[in-house]
N, C-alpha and C positions, 0 to 999 in steps of 0.2 A: 140259549139253545130253545128255550120254550117259545120265544116269540119271533124267531128268526123267519119261520115260514110265513107269519103274518105280515112282518115287515117287507119281506121279499114280494108277497102279493101286492101291497099297497105300492111299492116302487114300480113294479110292472104296470099296475093300473096307471100311475101317474105318467110313465114314460109312453104308454099307449095313448093316452089322451094328448100328450104333447104331439105325438107323430100325427094323430088324426086331425088335430087343429092345424098342423102345418100343411097337411094334404088338402083340407077344405079350403084354405085360402090359396086362391089361384089368380095369378096375374094374367089378364086377358091381352092388354097391350100396354104401352107406355103411359097411356092416358086413363085408362079405366082399371079399377081395382074392385073385384067383388068377392065377398066372403059368404061361405055357407056354414051355418051351424048344425048341431047334431040333429035338429028337427027338420032340416031342409029348407030353412028360412034363408033366403039370399039377401045380402046387405050390399048396396052400391055406395063405394066409398070415393067416387070420382068428383063429386061436387062439393068439395071443401075449399075454403079460401086459404090459400098458403102464402100469398103475399100481395103487396100494393105495388102496381106499376108505376103510376104517377100521382102526383098530387097537384091539384089546381088551387091556387090561392086567389081569393077574391078580397079585394081591399075596397071597402066602401069609401066613396068620396062624399063625405059630409061636409058641406060648405057652410053650414050654419054656424054662426057666431054666437057664443054664450059668454056671460061674464062670470065672475067667480061665485056669485050668488045663485047661478043657474038661470038667470034670465036670458031669453033669446033676443038679440038685437037684429032688427030688420033693416039695417044699413049696410052701406059699404065700408069696408075697413078704414078707408081714408076718412070717412065722416065721423068716426068714432072718438070719443074723449079719450084722454090719457088713462091707462089702466092695463089690467091683466085680463087676457080673453082666452077662450078655448075655441080653437078652430080645427077641425078634422082631428080631434083627440089629441091635439098639441097645444101647450100653453105659450101663448104669445104675448109679449110685453110690447105695449104702444107707448113711446116716450114722447112723441111730438103730436 
């Protein structure tokens, strides 16, 4: 009984804060949201990234030829000796 009045005051204060915070957040239209705090400061909440529409993949075409030791060969593939080569990030075996 002793603390019921204080608890009631605290609960009333919390509920009033909740009501005021809901009142101060107002929706302007479907694209723009603004919120005002107790000091009158307005916050624009419309310029947030919420999704990615499309992704553009860029595949580099690296036609340089490297051997397994990392040496670059400045020849055509036909002129290379037998061995394993790296062309466009793929391992290629030349057998002839």
